[in-house]
N, C-alpha and C positions, 0 to 999 in steps of 0.2 A: 452608253454615256453616262455621264456622273452628273445629275442635277442639283447636288448640294449648293446652296448657296453660301459664298465664302466671302466675309465682309474684307475691304480692303481697307487698310487705315493711309493715306495720304496726306503726309507732311511737307510740309519747305522750310521754313526757317521757325527754329526752338529757342529764341533768345533768354534772357533774363525777364525782360519786360516786352510783352505784344505790342504795347504803344498804339492801339488801334488799329495794327498791322494785320488786313484782313486773310493774310496767305500764312499768319505767323501762330504759335501757339506758346504763350509762357513754359519756360522749363518746369514751375510748380505745377501747372495744369497738365502739362505732359507727365509729369511724375503722377499725378493722381491717373491718368490712362492707365500708365503701367500699371498700376494697382488694381484698375477697372479689367484689364488684361487677363491677368494673373487669377483674380477672383472670380472670371469667368468660365475658367476650365477650358479654355482657349488653344490651340495650339499652334504657334507662328511658324508659317512655310512661307517660301518664297515663291515671286511668281512663276517662276519656272517648274516648278512643283506643281503648283494650280493645272499649269497647260497642261503639264504629262498628265494629269489626273483626268482633267476634263477630254482628255486623248483616248483615254483608258489606258495607257501604257504604264498606271503604277496606281497603288490605291493611294488617297488621299486621306489623312489624318480626319478621325472626326471632328468636329467644331474647329476646324481650322479658321485662321486668319490669316491676311498678311499685313506687314508692317511695310511702308516705303516712304522714302524721302527723294524728293525732287530737288535738282538742280543743283544740292551741296554746297549750303552755304555756310560759313565757317563756325556755326553754331551747331551743325549738324554732327561733327566729333562730339559735343558735350552729351548729348541726345543718344547715341550709339553706347557712349560708356554708361550711361542709365540704364538702357535696355541690357546688355551686356552684364552689369551688375543682379539684374533680374534675371539672366539665363534667358533672354528673349533675342530672337533673329529678326532679321530686317534686311531688306535690299536700299543699297543708295546709288540713287542715279546721276551720276557726274556730269554737268554741262563741262565738258572737257576743253572747250574754247573759252569758260570764263575762270579755269582753275587761276588761283593768284590776280584777280581782280576785283576791285570792290570788296563787298561782302561777302563775298564766296570763297570755297576751301584754298585753303594754300597747299601748294604743291611740296 
């Protein structure tokens, strides 16, 4: 069994300004997180890849990191675009019953 420590960076909202929201990271700060990930030499992996690696079904990348977004707020797509521009992978967990409501992602 693999005993490697793998950080999981969990995000909720990534608005232009966090405005004191404890579940949000301002887009500019998120961009600095992306730079830190790139500078760290870590390899983004999915939660599924972590699970398979921990079960011994596949090797895990050295210095793996997972990036996830819970709930899929309407600003999640902007954050994902920033990740894609940096060629970083992430998982987005969508609360499907909330799509097209309030500040949630649009279908």
